[in-house]
DSSP file (Angstrom, degrees, kcal/mol; ACC not computed):
  #  RESIDUE AA STRUCTURE BP1 BP2  ACC     N-H-->O    O-->H-N    N-H-->O    O-->H-N    TCO  KAPPA ALPHA  PHI   PSI    X-CA   Y-CA   Z-CA
    1    1 A X              0   0    0      0, 0.0     2,-0.0     0, 0.0    40,-0.0   0.000 360.0 360.0 360.0 130.9    3.7   -3.2   14.0
    2    2 A X     >  -     0   0    0      1,-0.1     4,-2.2     4,-0.0     5,-0.1  -0.304 360.0-109.7 -80.1 167.3    0.0   -4.1   14.1
    3    3 A X  H  > S+     0   0    0      1,-0.2     4,-2.6     2,-0.2     5,-0.2   0.867 121.4  56.0 -63.2 -36.5   -2.7   -2.0   12.5
    4    4 A X  H  > S+     0   0    0      2,-0.2     4,-2.3     1,-0.2    -1,-0.2   0.887 106.7  49.8 -61.0 -39.0   -3.9   -1.0   16.0
    5    5 A X  H  > S+     0   0    0      2,-0.2     4,-2.5     1,-0.2    -2,-0.2   0.911 110.7  49.9 -67.2 -40.9   -0.4    0.3   16.7
    6    6 A X  H  X S+     0   0    0     -4,-2.2     4,-2.7     2,-0.2    -2,-0.2   0.912 110.1  50.0 -61.9 -41.9   -0.4    2.3   13.4
    7    7 A X  H  X S+     0   0    0     -4,-2.6     4,-2.6     1,-0.2    -1,-0.2   0.931 110.7  49.8 -63.1 -43.9   -3.8    3.8   14.2
    8    8 A X  H  X S+     0   0    0     -4,-2.3     4,-2.0     1,-0.2    -2,-0.2   0.924 111.9  47.9 -60.5 -44.2   -2.6    4.8   17.7
    9    9 A X  H  X>S+     0   0    0     -4,-2.5     4,-3.6     2,-0.2     5,-0.6   0.908 111.2  50.6 -64.7 -40.5    0.5    6.4   16.3
   10   10 A X  H  X5S+     0   0    0     -4,-2.7     4,-1.7     1,-0.2    -2,-0.2   0.917 110.0  50.4 -62.1 -42.2   -1.5    8.3   13.6
   11   11 A X  H  <5S+     0   0    0     -4,-2.6    -1,-0.2    -5,-0.2    -2,-0.2   0.886 120.6  34.8 -62.0 -38.8   -3.9    9.6   16.2
   12   12 A X  H  <5S+     0   0    0     -4,-2.0    -2,-0.2    -5,-0.2    -3,-0.2   0.929 131.6  25.0 -80.5 -47.8   -1.1   10.8   18.4
   13   13 A X  H  <5S-     0   0    0     -4,-3.6    -3,-0.2     1,-0.2    -2,-0.2   0.710  89.3-145.2 -96.0 -23.6    1.5   12.0   15.8
   14   14 A X     << -     0   0    0     -4,-1.7    -1,-0.2    -5,-0.6     2,-0.1  -0.463  52.6 -17.8  82.4-166.7   -0.4   12.8   12.7
   15   15 A X        +     0   0    0     60,-0.2     2,-0.3    -2,-0.1     3,-0.1  -0.431  66.7 155.3 -79.8 149.4    1.1   12.1    9.2
   16   16 A X     >  -     0   0    0     -2,-0.1     4,-2.3     1,-0.1    59,-0.3  -0.970  52.9-111.0-161.7 160.8    4.8   11.6    8.5
   17   17 A X  H  > S+     0   0    0     -2,-0.3     4,-2.1    36,-0.3     5,-0.2   0.857 118.2  55.9 -65.2 -34.8    7.0    9.9    6.0
   18   18 A X  H  > S+     0   0    0     35,-0.2     4,-2.1     1,-0.2    -1,-0.2   0.930 109.5  44.7 -64.0 -42.7    8.0    7.3    8.5
   19   19 A X  H  > S+     0   0    0      2,-0.2     4,-3.0     1,-0.2     5,-0.3   0.871 108.5  58.6 -69.4 -35.3    4.3    6.4    9.1
   20   20 A X  H  X S+     0   0    0     -4,-2.3     4,-2.7     1,-0.2    -1,-0.2   0.942 109.3  45.0 -54.1 -46.8    3.7    6.4    5.3
   21   21 A X  H  X S+     0   0    0     -4,-2.1     4,-2.4    31,-0.3    -2,-0.2   0.900 113.1  49.2 -66.9 -41.2    6.4    3.7    5.0
   22   22 A X  H  X S+     0   0    0     -4,-2.1     4,-2.4     2,-0.2    -1,-0.2   0.918 114.6  44.9 -64.2 -43.9    5.0    1.7    8.0
   23   23 A X  H  X S+     0   0    0     -4,-3.0     4,-1.7     2,-0.2    -2,-0.2   0.904 111.7  52.6 -66.8 -41.6    1.4    1.8    6.6
   24   24 A X  H  X S+     0   0    0     -4,-2.7     4,-0.7    -5,-0.3    -2,-0.2   0.928 113.2  44.2 -59.1 -46.3    2.6    0.9    3.1
   25   25 A X  H >< S+     0   0    0     -4,-2.4     3,-0.5     1,-0.2    -2,-0.2   0.896 112.8  51.2 -66.6 -39.4    4.5   -2.1    4.4
   26   26 A X  H 3< S+     0   0    0     -4,-2.4    -1,-0.2     1,-0.2    -2,-0.2   0.764 117.7  38.2 -71.1 -23.7    1.6   -3.2    6.6
   27   27 A X  H 3< S+     0   0    0     -4,-1.7    -1,-0.2    -5,-0.2     2,-0.2   0.434  93.8 108.4-105.5   0.1   -0.9   -3.0    3.8
   28   28 A X    <<  -     0   0    0     -4,-0.7    -3,-0.0    -3,-0.5    -4,-0.0  -0.543  53.0-159.4 -84.1 143.7    1.3   -4.4    1.0
   29   29 A X        +     0   0    0     -2,-0.2     2,-0.5     4,-0.0    -1,-0.1   0.374  61.6 113.7 -92.4   0.4    0.8   -7.8   -0.5
   30   30 A X     >  -     0   0    0      1,-0.1     4,-2.0    -5,-0.1     3,-0.4  -0.614  62.3-148.2 -80.5 123.8    4.4   -7.7   -1.8
   31   31 A X  H  > S+     0   0    0     -2,-0.5     4,-2.7     1,-0.2     5,-0.2   0.865  97.7  56.1 -60.2 -37.6    6.6  -10.3   -0.1
   32   32 A X  H  > S+     0   0    0      1,-0.2     4,-2.1     2,-0.2    -1,-0.2   0.882 107.0  49.8 -63.9 -36.7    9.7   -8.0   -0.3
   33   33 A X  H  > S+     0   0    0     -3,-0.4     4,-2.1     2,-0.2    -1,-0.2   0.895 110.6  49.2 -68.2 -40.4    7.8   -5.3    1.5
   34   34 A X  H  X S+     0   0    0     -4,-2.0     4,-2.1     1,-0.2    -2,-0.2   0.932 111.2  50.2 -64.3 -43.1    6.8   -7.7    4.3
   35   35 A X  H  X S+     0   0    0     -4,-2.7     4,-2.4     1,-0.2    -2,-0.2   0.890 108.5  53.6 -59.5 -39.9   10.4   -8.9    4.5
   36   36 A X  H  X S+     0   0    0     -4,-2.1     4,-2.6     2,-0.2    -1,-0.2   0.912 107.3  49.9 -62.5 -43.2   11.5   -5.3    4.8
   37   37 A X  H  X S+     0   0    0     -4,-2.1     4,-2.1     1,-0.2    -1,-0.2   0.913 111.0  49.0 -63.6 -42.0    9.2   -4.6    7.7
   38   38 A X  H  X S+     0   0    0     -4,-2.1     4,-1.3     2,-0.2    -2,-0.2   0.905 111.4  49.6 -64.1 -39.5   10.5   -7.7    9.5
   39   39 A X  H  X S+     0   0    0     -4,-2.4     4,-2.2     1,-0.2     3,-0.4   0.914 109.7  52.3 -65.0 -40.6   14.1   -6.7    8.9
   40   40 A X  H  < S+     0   0    0     -4,-2.6    -1,-0.2     1,-0.2    -2,-0.2   0.892 111.8  46.0 -61.0 -39.4   13.2   -3.2   10.2
   41   41 A X  H  < S+     0   0    0     -4,-2.1    -1,-0.2     1,-0.2    -2,-0.2   0.715 120.6  37.3 -76.8 -20.1   11.7   -4.7   13.4
   42   42 A X  H  < S-     0   0    0     -4,-1.3     2,-0.3    -3,-0.4    -2,-0.2   0.620 118.3  -2.7-113.1 -14.3   14.6   -7.1   14.0
   43   43 A X  S  < S+     0   0    0     -4,-2.2    -1,-0.2    -5,-0.2     5,-0.1  -0.997 103.8  36.1-169.5 169.3   17.8   -5.4   13.1
   44   44 A X     >  +     0   0    0     -2,-0.3     4,-2.6     3,-0.1     5,-0.3   0.861  66.5 166.8  49.9  41.4   19.8   -2.5   11.7
   45   45 A X  H  >  +     0   0    0      1,-0.2     4,-2.9     2,-0.2     5,-0.2   0.885  63.4  44.9 -61.3 -48.1   17.2   -0.3   13.4
   46   46 A X  H  > S+     0   0    0      2,-0.2     4,-1.9     1,-0.2    -1,-0.2   0.908 115.1  49.3 -63.3 -41.7   18.8    3.1   13.2
   47   47 A X  H  > S+     0   0    0      1,-0.2     4,-1.2     2,-0.2    -1,-0.2   0.920 115.9  43.2 -59.6 -46.4   19.9    2.7    9.6
   48   48 A X  H  X S+     0   0    0     -4,-2.6     4,-2.6     1,-0.2    -2,-0.2   0.848 107.8  58.8 -73.3 -33.2   16.4    1.5    8.6
   49   49 A X  H  X S+     0   0    0     -4,-2.9     4,-2.7    -5,-0.3    -1,-0.2   0.913 103.8  52.8 -61.8 -39.5   14.7    4.2   10.7
   50   50 A X  H  X S+     0   0    0     -4,-1.9     4,-1.0     1,-0.2    -1,-0.2   0.883 109.2  49.9 -65.2 -35.2   16.5    6.9    8.7
   51   51 A X  H ><>S+     0   0    0     -4,-1.2     5,-2.4     2,-0.2     3,-0.6   0.937 111.4  48.2 -64.4 -46.2   15.2    5.2    5.5
   52   52 A X  H ><5S+     0   0    0     -4,-2.6     3,-2.0     1,-0.3   -31,-0.3   0.873 105.2  58.1 -64.6 -37.0   11.7    5.1    6.8
   53   53 A X  H 3<5S+     0   0    0     -4,-2.7   -36,-0.3     1,-0.3    -1,-0.3   0.831 106.7  50.5 -58.9 -30.4   12.0    8.8    7.8
   54   54 A X  T <<5S-     0   0    0     -4,-1.0    -1,-0.3    -3,-0.6    -2,-0.2   0.387 125.3-106.0 -88.6   3.3   12.7    9.4    4.2
   55   55 A X  T < 5S+     0   0    0     -3,-2.0    16,-2.5     1,-0.3     2,-0.4   0.719  73.0 139.6  83.0  19.8    9.6    7.4    3.1
   56   56 A X  E   < -A   70   0A   0     -5,-2.4     2,-0.6    14,-0.2    -1,-0.3  -0.820  44.6-150.9-101.2 138.4   11.5    4.3    1.9
   57   57 A X  E     -A   69   0A   0     12,-2.4    12,-2.0    -2,-0.4     2,-0.4  -0.933  31.9-124.7 -98.2 124.5   10.4    0.8    2.4
   58   58 A X        -     0   0    0     -2,-0.6     5,-0.2    10,-0.2    10,-0.1  -0.558  24.2-154.8 -82.2 127.7   13.6   -1.2    2.5
   59   59 A X  B >   -B   62   0B   0      3,-0.7     3,-2.2    -2,-0.4     9,-0.1  -0.267  39.7 -84.6 -88.2 179.7   13.8   -4.1    0.0
   60   60 A X  T 3  S+     0   0    0      1,-0.3     7,-0.1     7,-0.2     3,-0.1   0.718 127.1  56.5 -61.0 -20.5   16.0   -7.2    0.4
   61   61 A X  T 3  S-     0   0    0      5,-0.4    -1,-0.3     1,-0.3     5,-0.1   0.446 116.0-103.9 -94.8   3.4   18.9   -5.4   -1.1
   62   62 A X  B X   -B   59   0B   0     -3,-2.2     3,-1.2     3,-0.1    -3,-0.7  -0.331  54.1 -29.9 108.1 173.5   18.9   -2.6    1.5
   63   63 A X  T 3  S+     0   0    0      1,-0.2     3,-0.1    -5,-0.2    -5,-0.1  -0.437 123.0   3.0 -69.5 130.2   18.0    1.1    1.8
   64   64 A X  T 3  S+     0   0    0      1,-0.3    -1,-0.2    -2,-0.2     2,-0.2   0.573 109.1 103.7  76.7   8.0   18.1    3.2   -1.3
   65   65 A X  S X  S-     0   0    0     -3,-1.2     3,-2.6     1,-0.1    -1,-0.3  -0.530  88.6 -56.3-112.5-179.3   19.2    0.3   -3.6
   66   66 A X  T 3  S+     0   0    0      1,-0.3    -5,-0.4    -2,-0.2    -1,-0.1  -0.398 127.7  38.8 -57.8 129.0   17.3   -1.8   -6.1
   67   67 A X  T 3  S+     0   0    0      1,-0.5    -1,-0.3    -2,-0.1     2,-0.2   0.107  86.8 117.7 111.5 -19.4   14.4   -3.2   -4.3
   68   68 A X    <   -     0   0    0     -3,-2.6    -1,-0.5   -10,-0.1     2,-0.4  -0.535  51.1-152.2 -77.4 149.6   13.6   -0.1   -2.2
   69   69 A X  E     -A   57   0A   0    -12,-2.0   -12,-2.4    -2,-0.2     2,-0.6  -0.984  10.1-137.2-124.9 128.2   10.2    1.4   -2.8
   70   70 A X  E     -A   56   0A   0     -2,-0.4   -14,-0.2   -14,-0.2     2,-0.1  -0.769  31.0-136.8 -82.6 124.6    9.4    5.1   -2.4
   71   71 A X        -     0   0    0    -16,-2.5   -50,-0.1    -2,-0.6   -51,-0.1  -0.452  13.1-109.4 -83.3 152.5    6.1    5.2   -0.7
   72   72 A X        -     0   0    0    -52,-0.1     2,-2.4    -2,-0.1     3,-0.2  -0.367  41.0 -97.8 -71.8 161.6    3.1    7.5   -1.5
   73   73 A X    >>  +     0   0    0      1,-0.2     4,-2.1     2,-0.1     3,-0.9  -0.447  58.8 164.3 -76.9  68.2    2.3   10.3    0.9
   74   74 A X  T 34  +     0   0    0     -2,-2.4    -1,-0.2     1,-0.2    47,-0.2   0.826  68.2  44.7 -62.6 -35.2   -0.5    8.1    2.4
   75   75 A X  T 34 S+     0   0    0    -59,-0.3    43,-0.5    -3,-0.2    -1,-0.2   0.548 124.6  30.4 -89.7  -7.7   -1.0   10.2    5.6
   76   76 A X  T <4 S+     0   0    0     -3,-0.9     2,-0.5    41,-0.2    -2,-0.2   0.500 105.4  71.7-127.7  -5.3   -0.9   13.6    4.1
   77   77 A X     X  -     0   0    0     -4,-2.1     4,-2.5     1,-0.1     5,-0.2  -0.955  55.9-160.3-117.9 119.2   -2.3   13.2    0.5
   78   78 A X  H  > S+     0   0    0     -2,-0.5     4,-2.6     1,-0.2     5,-0.2   0.885  96.0  55.7 -63.9 -36.9   -6.0   12.6    0.1
   79   79 A X  H  > S+     0   0    0      2,-0.2     4,-2.3     1,-0.2    -1,-0.2   0.928 110.6  43.8 -59.9 -45.9   -5.3   11.2   -3.4
   80   80 A X  H  > S+     0   0    0     -7,-0.3     4,-1.9     2,-0.2    -2,-0.2   0.886 114.1  50.1 -67.2 -39.3   -2.8    8.7   -2.1
   81   81 A X  H  X S+     0   0    0     -4,-2.5     4,-2.1    -8,-0.3    -2,-0.2   0.910 112.7  47.1 -65.0 -42.7   -5.1    7.7    0.8
   82   82 A X  H  X S+     0   0    0     -4,-2.6     4,-2.6    -5,-0.2    -2,-0.2   0.902 109.7  53.0 -66.1 -41.5   -8.0    7.2   -1.6
   83   83 A X  H  X S+     0   0    0     -4,-2.3     4,-1.9    -5,-0.2    -1,-0.2   0.896 109.3  49.4 -61.3 -39.6   -5.9    5.2   -4.0
   84   84 A X  H  X S+     0   0    0     -4,-1.9     4,-2.4     2,-0.2    -1,-0.2   0.903 110.1  51.1 -67.8 -39.9   -4.9    2.9   -1.1
   85   85 A X  H  X S+     0   0    0     -4,-2.1     4,-1.6     1,-0.2    -2,-0.2   0.921 109.4  50.8 -60.3 -43.2   -8.6    2.5   -0.1
   86   86 A X  H  < S+     0   0    0     -4,-2.6    -1,-0.2     1,-0.2    -2,-0.2   0.882 113.2  45.9 -61.4 -38.0   -9.5    1.6   -3.7
   87   87 A X  H  < S+     0   0    0     -4,-1.9    -1,-0.2     1,-0.2    -2,-0.2   0.872 116.8  42.4 -73.0 -37.2   -6.7   -1.0   -3.8
   88   88 A X  H  < S+     0   0    0     -4,-2.4     2,-0.3    -5,-0.1    -2,-0.2   0.599  99.6  78.2 -91.7 -12.0   -7.5   -2.6   -0.4
   89   89 A X     <  -     0   0    0     -4,-1.6     3,-0.0    -5,-0.2    35,-0.0  -0.758  62.4-154.2 -99.9 149.5  -11.3   -2.7   -0.6
   90   90 A X  S    S+     0   0    0     -2,-0.3     2,-0.3     1,-0.0    -1,-0.1   0.777  72.4  33.9 -92.7 -30.0  -13.1   -5.4   -2.6
   91   91 A X  S  > S-     0   0    0      1,-0.1     4,-2.0     0, 0.0     5,-0.1  -0.827  78.1-115.2-126.4 164.4  -16.4   -3.7   -3.4
   92   92 A X  H  > S+     0   0    0     -2,-0.3     4,-2.8     1,-0.2     5,-0.2   0.886 116.7  56.6 -62.4 -38.1  -17.6   -0.2   -4.1
   93   93 A X  H  > S+     0   0    0      1,-0.2     4,-2.3     2,-0.2    -1,-0.2   0.888 106.6  48.3 -61.0 -41.8  -19.6   -0.3   -0.9
   94   94 A X  H  > S+     0   0    0      2,-0.2     4,-2.3     1,-0.2    -1,-0.2   0.891 112.1  50.1 -65.9 -38.6  -16.5   -1.1    1.2
   95   95 A X  H  X S+     0   0    0     -4,-2.0     4,-2.5     2,-0.2     5,-0.2   0.948 112.2  45.9 -63.7 -48.8  -14.7    1.8   -0.5
   96   96 A X  H  X S+     0   0    0     -4,-2.8     4,-2.8     1,-0.2     5,-0.2   0.891 112.4  52.2 -63.8 -38.5  -17.5    4.3    0.2
   97   97 A X  H  X S+     0   0    0     -4,-2.3     4,-2.7    -5,-0.2    -1,-0.2   0.913 110.8  47.1 -64.0 -42.3  -17.8    3.1    3.8
   98   98 A X  H  X S+     0   0    0     -4,-2.3     4,-2.3     2,-0.2    -2,-0.2   0.933 115.9  44.0 -64.9 -45.8  -14.1    3.6    4.4
   99   99 A X  H  X S+     0   0    0     -4,-2.5     4,-2.4     2,-0.2    -2,-0.2   0.903 114.7  49.9 -67.4 -39.9  -14.0    7.0    2.8
  100  100 A X  H  X S+     0   0    0     -4,-2.8     4,-2.4    -5,-0.2    -2,-0.2   0.931 110.9  49.1 -63.9 -45.3  -17.2    8.0    4.6
  101  101 A X  H  X S+     0   0    0     -4,-2.7     4,-2.6     1,-0.2    -1,-0.2   0.902 110.6  51.1 -59.6 -42.0  -15.9    6.9    8.0
  102  102 A X  H  X S+     0   0    0     -4,-2.3     4,-2.4     1,-0.2    -1,-0.2   0.911 109.7  49.4 -62.6 -42.0  -12.7    8.8    7.4
  103  103 A X  H  X S+     0   0    0     -4,-2.4     4,-2.5     2,-0.2    -1,-0.2   0.891 110.9  50.2 -64.2 -39.4  -14.6   11.9    6.6
  104  104 A X  H  X S+     0   0    0     -4,-2.4     4,-2.4     2,-0.2     5,-0.2   0.914 110.0  50.0 -64.5 -42.4  -16.7   11.5    9.7
  105  105 A X  H  X S+     0   0    0     -4,-2.6     4,-1.8     1,-0.2    -2,-0.2   0.929 112.9  47.3 -60.6 -45.2  -13.6   11.1   11.9
  106  106 A X  H  X>S+     0   0    0     -4,-2.4     4,-1.2     2,-0.2     5,-0.7   0.918 111.1  50.9 -61.6 -45.4  -12.0   14.2   10.3
  107  107 A X  H ><5S+     0   0    0     -4,-2.5     3,-0.6     1,-0.2    -2,-0.2   0.923 111.0  47.5 -61.5 -45.1  -15.2   16.3   10.8
  108  108 A X  H 3<5S+     0   0    0     -4,-2.4    -1,-0.2     1,-0.2    -2,-0.2   0.851 105.8  60.7 -65.6 -32.3  -15.6   15.3   14.5
  109  109 A X  H 3<5S-     0   0    0     -4,-1.8    -1,-0.2    -5,-0.2    -2,-0.2   0.794  94.4-142.2 -66.4 -27.1  -11.8   16.1   15.1
  110  110 A X  T <<5 +     0   0    0     -4,-1.2    -3,-0.1    -3,-0.6    -1,-0.1   0.597  49.4 145.4  74.3  10.1  -12.3   19.7   14.0
  111  111 A X      < -     0   0    0     -5,-0.7    -1,-0.2     1,-0.1    -2,-0.0  -0.268  57.6 -83.5 -76.5 166.5   -8.9   19.7   12.3
  112  112 A X    >   -     0   0    0      1,-0.1     3,-2.3    -3,-0.1    -1,-0.1  -0.271  42.7-106.0 -66.1 154.7   -8.0   21.6    9.1
  113  113 A X  G >  S+     0   0    0      1,-0.3     3,-1.9     2,-0.2     4,-0.3   0.767 114.7  72.4 -56.1 -27.3   -8.9   20.0    5.8
  114  114 A X  G 3  S+     0   0    0      1,-0.3     3,-0.3     2,-0.1    -1,-0.3   0.637  91.4  60.9 -63.9 -11.8   -5.3   19.1    5.1
  115  115 A X  G <> S+     0   0    0     -3,-2.3     4,-1.1     1,-0.2     3,-0.5   0.390  72.5  98.6 -95.9   2.1   -5.6   16.4    7.7
  116  116 A X  H X> S+     0   0    0     -3,-1.9     4,-2.1     1,-0.2     3,-0.5   0.898  75.0  60.9 -57.4 -42.6   -8.4   14.4    6.0
  117  117 A X  H 3> S+     0   0    0     -3,-0.3     4,-2.4    -4,-0.3    -1,-0.2   0.886  99.4  56.6 -54.3 -42.2   -6.0   11.9    4.5
  118  118 A X  H 3> S+     0   0    0     -3,-0.5     4,-2.1   -43,-0.5    -1,-0.3   0.901 109.2  45.6 -55.0 -43.7   -4.9   10.8    8.0
  119  119 A X  H <X S+     0   0    0     -4,-1.1     4,-2.3    -3,-0.5    -1,-0.2   0.828 108.7  54.6 -74.6 -32.4   -8.5   10.0    9.0
  120  120 A X  H  X S+     0   0    0     -4,-2.1     4,-2.2     2,-0.2    -1,-0.2   0.919 110.7  47.5 -65.1 -41.7   -9.2    8.1    5.8
  121  121 A X  H  X S+     0   0    0     -4,-2.4     4,-2.8     2,-0.2    -2,-0.2   0.900 110.0  52.0 -66.6 -40.3   -6.1    5.9    6.5
  122  122 A X  H  X S+     0   0    0     -4,-2.1     4,-2.3    -5,-0.2    -2,-0.2   0.931 110.9  48.1 -57.8 -46.3   -7.3    5.4   10.1
  123  123 A X  H  X S+     0   0    0     -4,-2.3     4,-2.1     2,-0.2    -2,-0.2   0.895 112.2  48.9 -61.6 -42.1  -10.7    4.3    8.8
  124  124 A X  H  X S+     0   0    0     -4,-2.2     4,-2.7     2,-0.2     5,-0.2   0.933 110.7  49.9 -65.0 -46.1   -9.1    2.0    6.3
  125  125 A X  H  X S+     0   0    0     -4,-2.8     4,-2.4     1,-0.2    -2,-0.2   0.894 110.7  50.4 -60.8 -40.5   -6.8    0.4    8.9
  126  126 A X  H  X S+     0   0    0     -4,-2.3     4,-2.1     2,-0.2    -1,-0.2   0.911 111.0  48.7 -62.0 -43.1   -9.7   -0.1   11.3
  127  127 A X  H  X>S+     0   0    0     -4,-2.1     5,-2.6     2,-0.2     4,-0.6   0.900 113.2  46.9 -65.3 -41.4  -11.7   -1.8    8.5
  128  128 A X  H  <5S+     0   0    0     -4,-2.7     3,-0.4     3,-0.2    -1,-0.2   0.865 111.3  51.6 -67.7 -35.9   -8.8   -4.1    7.6
  129  129 A X  H  <5S+     0   0    0     -4,-2.4    -2,-0.2    -5,-0.2    -1,-0.2   0.873 112.0  46.3 -66.0 -37.2   -8.2   -4.9   11.2
  130  130 A X  H  <5S-     0   0    0     -4,-2.1    -1,-0.2    -5,-0.2    -2,-0.2   0.536 113.2-119.7 -82.2  -7.3  -11.9   -5.8   11.6
  131  131 A X  T  <5       0   0    0     -4,-0.6    -3,-0.2    -3,-0.4    -4,-0.1   0.723 360.0 360.0  76.4  22.3  -11.8   -7.9    8.4
  132  132 A X      <       0   0    0     -5,-2.6    -4,-0.2    -6,-0.2    -5,-0.1   0.479 360.0 360.0 -87.5 360.0  -14.5   -5.7    6.7
């Protein structure tokens, strides 16, 4: 799933454990996480979907076994969203820009404050997609 696909799903669906797992896998530098996403996309789909609904990124050894990673609540926790921004941005300016853009998206949306994390993640994914 591309970053554009993730952004589209976030805008339509809002936050979920399944999207947390997808975003975690898409932004991870961990080879096992990348492998897990590819396995999810190519086989054992229903089994793996149930793992993703529970917020698990499936490792090479399968769902719920050694190698699985429980993802942070990226789409519903501002702390988790901010931590991901800190990890994926290289400079303080990039971090501030991603957080500022996320806050602006949230403000324009008119949604309740509990939805801020979703918009911070959308801003980060857009920045990563653009190579900023």
